[in-house]
N, C-alpha and C positions, 0 to 999 in steps of 0.2 A: 539775072540769077546768083546769088553769092554762092562762092565756092570759097572753102577752107582746107588748109591742106595740116597735115600731121607727120611729122620725122618721125621712122619707126625703126628699131635696130630687127634683124632676123631672130634674133633671141627673142625678143618681146611678142613678135607675132606666130614664129613657130615653136619658140622653146618653151620652159617652164610655163609660162603665162600663157600660151596658145591664144593671143587676143584677134586674131583673123579667124581661126575658127569660132570663139564665141562671140566674137563681135563686141569686146569689151572696150572701155575706156577707162584707165585708172588715174583717180585724181589722187595727186603727188603733196606731199606735207611739202611746204617752202623749204624746209633744211633738205629734201631730196632734191631740189633743183639746183643747178650749177651756178646763180648767181648767189655769192655768200652772204647778200644785202637783201635777199629776199625772206619778208618778213619785219624788215627793220622798221621800227616806230619812233620817230623823232619826236621823243616825250620831251615838254617842258613843263615848268611848275611855277603858277604863277596864284598864290591864295594869301587869307588872312591867317589872322593868330589862330584861330581855331582848327582852320585846315592843318596848319603846320604842327601845331599840337598832337593833333590826331594821327599825323603822319609818323611822328617820333613815337608814340605810342604803339601804333601800328607794328613800327619797325623793332619796339621792344618785344610785342609778341612773335614776332617770326623767330626772333633771337631765342627767346625763350622755349619755343619749340625744336629750333635747331639743335641746342644744349641739352636739351630732353632727350632728342633722337640720339645725337654723340654719345651720351651716357650707355643707351641703349643698345648702340650699334658696337661700339667696343672696338675689336679689330677688324671687323667685316667694312672694310674702308672704301669706298667707291665716290668719285664727286658725283656719278649719273644716278647713284642709290641713295644719294642725300640732297631731294631738293628741298629749297625754301617753300614754305607755306606761308604765301600771301594773300588765300584766301580768308583765313582764320582771322576773327578780329577778339577784343577783350570779352564782347559778348555771346561769343560762339564758342570760347574755350571749355572742354566737354565735363569739367566737374568745378563744383563749388570751390574747391581747396586750389585748383589752378586758376582762377579767375582770382582768388583772396593774394596767390603769389604774385600774379600779376599786376595787382594795386601796388602790393610793397614793393616791387621792383620800379615802378614809376615813381612811388614817393621817394625812393632812396635816389634813383637819379635825378629827379626835379630838386631835389634838396642842394645840388649844386648851384649856386647862383647865375655862374656862366650859362649852362645848362637851360634854366629856368627863361633866360634872357633871350634865347635863341629864337622861338617863335615871333616874336614878336618884331626882333630885326631881319628876321628873312620875309615877313611881311610887309614891313619897308621898303623891299628891294621894287623900284620902279620899271624893271626889268625881268623879264622871264627868267628864269633860273634854270639852266640847262644843265645835260648829265655831268660833267666834269664837276662844277660847282656843286651841286647835289652831292656827288661822290664825296668831296671835299668836307662838308658839315657832316656827313655821317661817319665820318673816318673820326672826325675830332671827336664825336661823342661817343664812337664804340670801344673804346678802351672804359671810358665810364658805364656805358651800357652794360658790356660783359661782366664787369666787376660786381654791379648791382645784379646780376642774374645769378651769380654764381656765390655772392652773398647771401642771399636769400635761399638759393637752394640749399647751402651749407648749414643756415638755420633750421630749414625744415629738413633736414638730415637725408637729403637726397644726393649729396654728394660720398661716394664710399671712399673711406678712410681718409689719405692725405693728398686724394688726387685734385689735380686744377688748384695749386697754390694761387692764392689771393696776393697780388700785388699792387699797391696804389696805384691808382687810375693816373696816366698823365696829365697835364694839362692843356691839353689839346681843345677842349672846348672855350677855355681863355681866348687861344689863339683865333677859333673861328669867332668870336666875339667880337675881336680886336677889325678881324679883318672885315668884319660886316658893316661894322662901326665906318671903317674906313671906305668901303666900295660904296656903301650908303650917302657919305658927305661927300664923296667926289664923283660919284657916277652924273655925267651930263642928263640934259633932258632930251635929247635927241637919242636915236638908237645905236649909236655907239656904247661900248663895254670894253673898258682897256683892261678889264679881271680876266676876260677869257683866257688871256694868253698862260697866267697865272696859273690859272685853276687847270688848264691844258697839261703844263708843265708838271704840277703837283701831280696830275693823275697817272702819267709817265714813272713819276717817281715811285709812286705806292704801286705799280706792276712789278718794277723791277725788284723792291723789297719783298714784293710776294712771291717771287720766283726764287731770290737766294733762299728765303726762310723755308721753300720746298725742298732745296736742292740740300739744304743740311740737317732737314728732319728724319730723324731716324726711326724708320718702321711706319707702318699704316696708321697707328694711332694718333703717333705726332703729327703725322700729314692731316689727319682728320682736324685734330685742334688747331694746326695751321691756318687749316680753310675758315674755322670758324674765327680765329683770334685776327687774320688779316683780310682772309679773302672775302668777307662775309658781305661788307658795304657794298662792294662791287657785285655781286652774285644777285644783293638783295634788288636794287635797282634794274638788274636785267630781268627778274620775276614781276617785278612792277608791272611789266609790259601785259602780262596775263589778265590784268583786271581790266585793261582797257577793252580789247577786241576779245571775242572767242577764236578758238582754233579757224585756218582756213586750208583750203587745198585746192589745186587749180590742174585742169587739163589744159597744155598750149598748143595754139594753132598757128599757122602764120598765111598770110593773103598770097604772099610769091613765091612758088615754089623752087626758085631758078636760083637761087643765092647759094654761091660757090660754098661760104664762110658757114652756113645752115647745113647744107649735104655733109661737109668734112665734120662737124661736130655732131650733130643731133642726128643724121645719117649715116653714122659709122664708117665713116671716109668713104663715103658711097656703095657701102655693101648692104647698106640697108635699103629701106623704101619710104615712098612718101605717098600717104593716102590723102586721097579726096573727097572730101564732105561735100552733100548739097545742103544749106541751110534751107530754114524753115522760117517765114515772117512771124514775129509773133502780133500781138495785137497791140503793141506798142510801135510795129514797125520795124523794129530791130531786127536782123537775123539768130536764130536760134538755130540749138541742136536737139532732137526728140531724144529721149532718154529713159529707157526702164528702170526703175530702181522701187526701194521700198516707198511708199507712201501712207501706211498708216500699221499701227500694229492693234490684234484684237485677243480677246481669251475666248477660246474654244475647249472641248472636252479632253483634248491632247495639248494642253498649255497656253504659250501664246502662239498668237497666229501672226505672219507678215504677212501683208497684202502688198502686191505690187503693182504697179502703173506707170503711164507715160507723163514725163515732164518735160516742160521746155527749160532749156539751159542758155541764156542769151551770151551770146560772144561780145567778151568787152574788150575794147582796143585801148592797149597798154598807151600810156602817155610816158614819155621820156622827158625829163626834167633835169636842171642843174643841181637842185637838191629837194628832199624827200620836204612833205608838207610837215608843219609843226604841229603837235597834238598837246592840247592843255590838259595835264593828267587830270588837278581834281575836278576838271569841267567834263572829264570825258571817261568816268570810271563808268565802264556798263557792263560790267557782270557780276556786278553787285544789285539784289534788289532795293528799291526805293525806299522800303522801310527800314532797311539794314543800312542804306546810305545816309538818312538821315541819324541815326542812331550812333553809329560808329564813325562818320567821317565829317559831317557837318553840324553837329550839336555838341556844347561844351558841356562838363560836368554839372551844370546851373539849367541846362538846357537851352541856351542862347545859340540862336543860328547862324550859322556861318554865312558870310554874302556870296559863299562860291554855289551855294544851294538857289539862291533866288532866279536866277536864270534856268536853272536845270529841274528844280522838282515843281515848278511855278504852272510850266505849260509841257506836259509829258508828250503830246502830240508834236509840239516844235521840237523838242530834246530827240525823238525819237528821228526825226527827219533829220536834222543836222546831223547825229551821232551816225548814220547809215551813210550820209553823204560824204564824210571824213572815213568812214570805213572803205567806200570806194573808190577815193583817191587815194588810200594808202595801200588798196591791194592790187591798184591799177598802175602804179608808179614804180619807174626804173631808172637808173640814171641814164644820164645820155649815151654812154659807152655801148650800151646796148641796142642803140638806135636802130642799127643796121639792120635788127632783127624782124621789127615789123610786126609784133607777135600780138596775137588775140588770145584770150583765154576763158576759158568756163570757169567760174568760181563757186565753190560749195563752201560755207561755212556751217559751223555745227552751234548756232545759237538757241536751237530749235530741239536740237538731238546730237549726241556725240557720233563721230565717224572715226572714232579711234582707230577701230577694226580696218584694217584695210580693204576687206571684203566688201564693208558697208558701203566703202567710195568707190567701187568699180561698178558701173553702170554698162548698160547692155545697149548699143545703138539699132536703129533699125539699118537692114542690109539696103532699102531702098535710098537710105540719105548716106551712103557710101559709093559716091560717083564713079571713082576709079582709082588707079592706083597706079604710080610711077616708078619702075628699076631704077639702082642707084647706077652709077658708069661700072661701078666693082661688084655688083650683085653678081654669085654665080650662077652659072647655068642651072645648078641643081635647086638651088633657092627659088629662084624665077619659077624651076618646074612645081616645086612644091608649093608656091603661092597661089599660080594659075591652077592647079588641080583643085584646092580649096577654093576660090572663087568661080570659076568654072561650075564644080558642083554646087553652090550657091544658086548659080545663074541660072541652073536647068532646074532646082525644086523650086526657085520661084517664080519662073517662067520670064526672067529679064533677059534681054536682047541688046541693052544699052551701056553694059560696063564696059568703062574705057581702061584699055590696058595703054600703056606710055613708057618711054623709056629716055631718062636723061642722057644728054651727051653734050660733049664741048665743040661749041661751035666756032672754029677758027676766022671765020669772016667779022663775028662782032667781040671775040674774046670772051663769051658769057657760057653760062650754063644753061641749055636750053631743053626741050623734051620733044621729041615725036612720037607719033601714034603706032602702035603696033597694028596696021590694019588687017593681018590674019588675024590675031585672036577678037578683033573686034568684029570682024566680018564674016568669017567664017562659019555658018552655023554648026557644022558637023564637031566643032571641038566643043561645044557647048552639050554634047552627048559623051562624052570622056568621061 
């Protein structure tokens, strides 16, 4: 029989969350976990001229909306309040006027012959373009892009007074064109890419410039415009990840409850506990945990009705890798419907299809299969620095519904599936008593007599953390009546 263990703090079990009493398991966002690389997607870009042209046009849509938001925001500046909308495209802009403005922005930018040459040069790259290289090219066209947006906005009377004075764009696109000509001519046929060091160094320099500009900016409004003028390309690439995979959430478990480091970190320096769960074998033969959650919505006389039911969630084993798997952006845009993909990403103005669309749109079943395989590989991969954890996790994704509200991703487990509990070395007597009272009451009301109480301790003979059974609690029937 498979058992999996979950470290919890006393505050989570008995405090404001009352997880023990409610029998709840919370699925956390990746940014709530202690590994800062959780949720990292190693995107690469490898496309034809049509795909690259549409990426630049998409970049202009996002910049157009960012400038509009900045004009409305004024002094109410906060980077968190100023997200970049990468789900918008030229065809989804809300008004005819907005779409006309976008067309005029594109015309103005692509009048620059150096910008117009970039999509074909990018398509000639024989190697996938990594993040730092893409950042270099977007920064190269950013000054001209922002100039085009502001110029069209001013023509349309959308810039108040003399705000945002127009300066001639710097000739960075010509530099990008020259760099692309160089790397395309010198790049060897094998997998080596001598340009990586150059683009990495350029990215570091951009970040220094960005920080310097923020430091000298006067007031929130100027910082907001610095965010657009300098920080936009970097943030745009970060937001592009949202187009690949839907948001996902995890509940973490381990197979070994006796790791000293795990007790120190996740067991709150041994003041917490470790819950022991009994897995259920699914139809696929893999271990699962039964959780009660919302399974459907309906409509009744009192409005929307939520129906609850039990579902099996599979324990996924984490793979510890030397580096994260690469995800080809143009072939794994998974959060946009096929019709919108064809229209906004895989067609040019004359209706000619991009080669990137061939394998994606020709076989929908195969595309879905590969898409979810790469998703699974991404969300179950961690760097080898974490290998000592031996983690398993339950994974929840909102491809079918939104789990933005924490209450909607807090599920209830069956008490029968909670096989036991291990107290930490430093769990106080008061906390052990409070926990035992909750558990003994649950055992009494459910008629259980097989619940396991155990204590972690240091074994000097082995130099390891081990556990011993609390025989009195496990065998004394009178305690179940407390």
